[in-house]
C-alpha positions as CSV (number, residue, x, y, z in Angstrom):
1,M,45.9,10.0,153.9
2,A,46.9,10.6,157.6
3,R,43.2,10.3,158.7
4,R,43.3,6.6,157.7
5,Y,45.7,5.9,160.6
6,V,43.9,7.9,163.2
7,S,42.0,4.9,164.7
8,T,45.3,2.9,164.8
9,L,47.1,5.7,166.5
10,I,44.4,6.2,169.0
11,A,44.4,2.4,169.8
12,F,48.2,2.5,170.3
13,M,48.0,5.6,172.5
14,V,45.3,3.9,174.7
15,T,47.5,0.9,175.0
16,L,50.4,3.0,176.0
17,V,48.3,5.0,178.6
18,V,46.8,1.9,180.1
19,T,50.2,0.3,180.3
20,L,51.6,3.3,182.1
21,I,48.6,3.5,184.5
22,G,49.1,-0.2,185.3
23,E,52.8,0.3,185.9
24,F,52.8,3.5,187.9
25,V,49.3,3.9,189.3
26,L,48.0,0.4,189.9
27,K,51.5,-0.9,190.7
28,L,51.0,-4.1,188.6
29,T,53.6,-6.7,188.6
30,D,55.9,-6.9,185.6
31,E,54.0,-9.8,184.3
32,G,50.7,-7.9,184.7
33,T,52.1,-4.8,182.9
34,Y,53.5,-7.0,180.1
35,F,50.1,-8.8,179.8
36,V,48.3,-5.4,179.5
37,F,50.7,-4.2,176.9
38,V,50.5,-7.3,174.8
39,C,46.7,-7.2,174.9
40,G,46.7,-3.6,173.9
41,A,49.2,-4.2,171.1
42,M,47.1,-7.1,169.7
43,A,44.0,-4.8,169.8
44,T,46.0,-2.1,168.0
45,V,46.9,-4.7,165.2
46,V,43.3,-5.8,164.9
47,V,42.1,-2.2,164.7
48,A,44.8,-1.5,162.0
49,L,43.7,-4.5,160.0
50,L,40.0,-3.6,160.2
51,Q,40.9,-0.1,159.2
52,I,42.7,-1.3,156.1
53,E,39.8,-3.5,155.1
54,I,37.3,-0.6,155.7
55,D,39.5,1.7,153.6
56,K,39.5,-0.7,150.7
57,K,35.8,-1.0,150.7
58,V,35.4,2.8,151.0
59,D,37.9,3.4,148.2
60,S,36.1,0.9,146.0
61,S,32.7,2.5,146.7
62,L,34.0,6.0,146.0
63,A,35.6,4.8,142.8
64,A,32.4,3.2,141.6
65,L,30.4,6.4,142.6
66,R,32.9,8.6,140.8
67,S,32.7,6.4,137.7
68,E,28.9,6.5,137.8
69,M,28.9,10.3,138.2
70,V,31.3,10.8,135.3
71,W,29.1,8.6,133.1
72,K,25.9,10.3,134.1
73,S,27.5,13.7,133.6
74,A,28.7,12.7,130.1
75,L,25.2,11.4,129.3
76,Y,23.6,14.6,130.4
77,E,26.1,16.7,128.3
78,H,25.3,14.6,125.2
79,L,21.6,15.0,125.7
80,E,22.0,18.8,126.1
81,K,23.6,18.9,122.7
82,V,20.5,17.4,121.1
83,D,18.7,20.5,119.9
84,D,16.1,18.5,117.8
85,V,13.0,18.4,120.0
86,D,11.6,15.4,118.3
87,L,14.8,13.5,118.6
88,R,15.2,14.3,122.2
89,K,11.7,13.0,122.8
90,D,12.6,9.8,121.0
91,I,15.7,9.4,123.2
92,Y,13.7,9.8,126.4
93,E,11.2,7.2,125.2
94,L,14.0,4.9,124.4
95,V,15.5,5.2,127.8
96,E,12.1,4.7,129.4
97,Q,11.6,1.5,127.5
98,I,15.0,0.2,128.6
99,G,14.2,1.1,132.2
100,K,11.0,-1.0,132.0
101,G,13.0,-4.0,130.7
102,K,11.9,-3.7,127.1
103,I,14.3,-4.0,124.1
104,P,13.4,-1.2,121.8
105,P,14.3,-1.0,118.1
106,H,17.2,1.3,117.2
107,I,16.0,4.9,116.9
108,T,17.1,5.1,113.3
109,A,14.8,2.2,112.4
110,T,12.0,4.7,112.4
111,R,13.7,8.1,112.1
112,S,15.2,7.9,108.6
113,R,11.9,8.4,106.8
114,S,10.6,11.0,109.3
115,L,13.9,13.0,109.0
116,L,13.7,13.1,105.2
117,S,10.1,14.3,105.4
118,K,11.0,16.9,108.0
119,V,13.8,18.2,105.9
120,S,11.6,18.5,102.9
121,R,8.9,20.4,104.8
122,S,11.1,22.7,106.9
123,M,13.7,23.9,104.4
124,K,13.4,27.7,103.9
125,T,16.4,29.1,102.0
126,S,19.0,26.5,101.0
127,Y,19.9,22.9,100.9
128,Y,23.1,21.1,99.9
129,A,23.6,17.4,99.7
130,P,26.3,15.4,97.9
131,D,25.5,11.9,96.6
132,V,28.2,9.3,96.6
133,N,27.8,6.5,94.1
134,R,24.0,6.3,94.5
135,M,22.8,7.7,91.2
136,R,20.7,4.7,90.0
137,E,18.8,4.7,93.3
138,W,17.1,7.9,92.2
139,R,15.0,5.9,89.8
140,S,14.9,2.5,91.5
141,H,14.2,3.3,95.1
142,S,10.8,4.6,96.2
143,R,12.3,6.4,99.2
144,Q,14.6,8.3,96.9
145,R,11.7,9.3,94.6
146,T,9.7,10.5,97.6
147,Y,12.8,12.5,98.7
148,F,13.2,13.9,95.2
149,E,9.5,15.0,95.1
150,G,10.2,16.8,98.4
151,N,13.1,18.6,96.7
152,I,10.9,19.7,93.9
153,S,8.4,21.1,96.3
154,A,11.1,23.0,98.1
155,V,12.4,24.5,94.9
156,S,8.9,25.7,94.1
157,R,8.9,27.5,97.5
158,G,12.1,29.3,96.5
159,V,14.6,27.1,98.3
160,R,18.0,26.9,96.6
161,I,19.0,23.2,96.3
162,E,22.6,22.2,95.3
163,R,23.5,18.6,94.7
164,T,26.9,17.2,93.8
165,F,27.1,13.6,92.4
166,L,30.4,11.9,93.3
167,I,30.7,9.3,90.5
168,R,33.3,7.5,88.4
169,R,33.7,8.2,84.7
170,A,33.9,4.4,84.2
171,D,30.4,4.1,85.6
172,A,28.9,7.3,84.1
173,M,30.5,7.0,80.6
174,P,31.5,3.3,80.1
175,Q,31.8,3.6,76.3
176,G,33.0,7.2,76.2
177,K,29.5,8.5,76.2
178,W,26.9,9.1,79.0
179,D,25.1,6.1,80.4
180,D,21.5,6.6,79.4
181,E,20.0,6.2,82.9
182,I,22.6,8.4,84.6
183,E,22.2,11.1,81.9
184,A,18.4,11.0,82.4
185,I,18.8,11.4,86.2
186,L,21.1,14.4,85.8
187,K,18.8,16.1,83.2
188,E,15.7,15.4,85.4
189,Q,17.2,17.1,88.4
190,I,18.5,20.1,86.3
191,E,15.1,20.6,84.7
192,C,13.4,20.7,88.2
193,G,15.6,23.6,89.2
194,I,18.2,21.9,91.2
195,E,21.8,23.1,90.8
196,V,23.6,19.9,89.8
197,R,27.4,19.4,89.9
198,V,29.5,16.4,89.1
199,L,32.7,15.4,91.0
200,W,34.8,12.7,89.2
201,L,36.2,10.4,91.9
202,E,39.2,9.7,89.7
203,D,40.2,13.4,90.1
204,L,40.3,13.0,93.9
205,E,42.8,10.2,93.5
206,I,45.0,12.3,91.3
207,R,44.8,15.7,92.9
208,G,44.4,14.6,96.6
209,P,42.1,16.9,98.6
210,R,43.0,18.2,102.0
211,F,40.7,15.7,103.7
212,D,38.1,13.1,103.0
213,V,35.4,14.5,100.8
214,E,33.7,11.3,99.9
215,Q,31.0,11.9,102.5
216,E,27.3,11.9,102.3
217,F,25.6,14.6,104.4
218,A,23.1,17.4,104.0
219,I,23.2,21.0,105.1
220,F,19.9,22.8,105.1
221,D,19.4,26.5,105.8
222,D,23.0,26.8,106.8
223,R,22.1,25.7,110.3
224,E,21.5,22.0,110.4
225,V,23.4,18.9,109.3
226,M,22.4,15.3,108.7
227,I,24.8,12.5,107.7
228,V,24.4,9.1,106.2
229,S,26.0,6.4,108.3
230,P,27.1,3.3,106.3
231,R,27.9,1.7,109.6
232,Y,24.2,1.4,110.5
233,G,22.6,0.4,107.2
234,N,22.9,3.9,105.7
235,S,20.7,5.4,108.3
236,L,20.3,9.2,108.7
237,Y,21.7,11.0,111.7
238,R,21.0,14.6,112.6
239,L,24.1,16.2,114.1
240,P,24.2,18.9,116.8
241,S,24.1,22.4,115.2
242,E,27.5,23.2,116.5
243,R,29.0,20.9,113.8
244,V,27.5,22.8,110.8
245,A,30.8,24.7,110.2
246,E,32.7,21.4,110.0
247,Y,30.5,20.1,107.1
248,K,30.4,23.5,105.4
249,E,34.1,23.2,105.1
250,V,33.8,19.7,103.6
251,F,31.2,21.2,101.2
252,G,33.7,23.9,100.2
253,E,36.4,21.4,99.6
254,Q,34.1,19.3,97.4
255,L,33.3,22.3,95.2
256,K,36.9,22.7,94.3
257,Y,36.7,19.4,92.3
258,T,33.2,19.8,90.7
259,V,32.0,20.9,87.3
260,A,28.4,22.0,86.5
261,A,26.5,19.1,85.1
262,S,24.7,21.3,82.6
263,S,28.1,22.1,80.9
264,I,29.0,18.4,80.3
265,I,25.7,16.7,79.2
């Protein structure tokens, strides 16, 4: 802080010294000495004002530089957390396109299908994925059918697949008995070797879990997690591996409210 006033102090000292030299060495008249002092004082004021203006500009530049460095550091840290090689490559390509002035599509516009395909091919030991109010899509959506076929292939390779359907009794059993389509979907998955459970959403409202369990995600091989984001059109996002434990805890909480589908159909 003191360094900001060095130039002003120097200007004042020079004014004082020149005034003293004029008074005692050059033997100037009182008017001359006064004139020298006034000129020096004015110069000191000008220097002080210039210093203030320079300091403002320097502070503004430093603040902008610090803000940019913080932003770049945060960006680097986020990129370092992306341990999916393919996704990191997509991110670099996205940044490169923006740098060239192009407006690229959102990464998830092309990654959802490739992620599903990757999961189906790369699963080795286990896979868990809850399904929240999407049961009918297993028959009506081609993407879900492709995904299901990938599940069947994984089961044939010895992968343990667990799926919990989070549904309402009013939708699954509107007349006190199973809806034909929903029952058929449950039986089809069970017959293919998938461990199917049912979680009645009404039970959550009555018993109150510790935290929100109405989440769609997938844990495969106990080391990777993907989530479904309703915010971006139900796109799939692969999370950093460090968050696997967080979703395994949600999985454990979901299991507390489930019942094996094979025991109720």
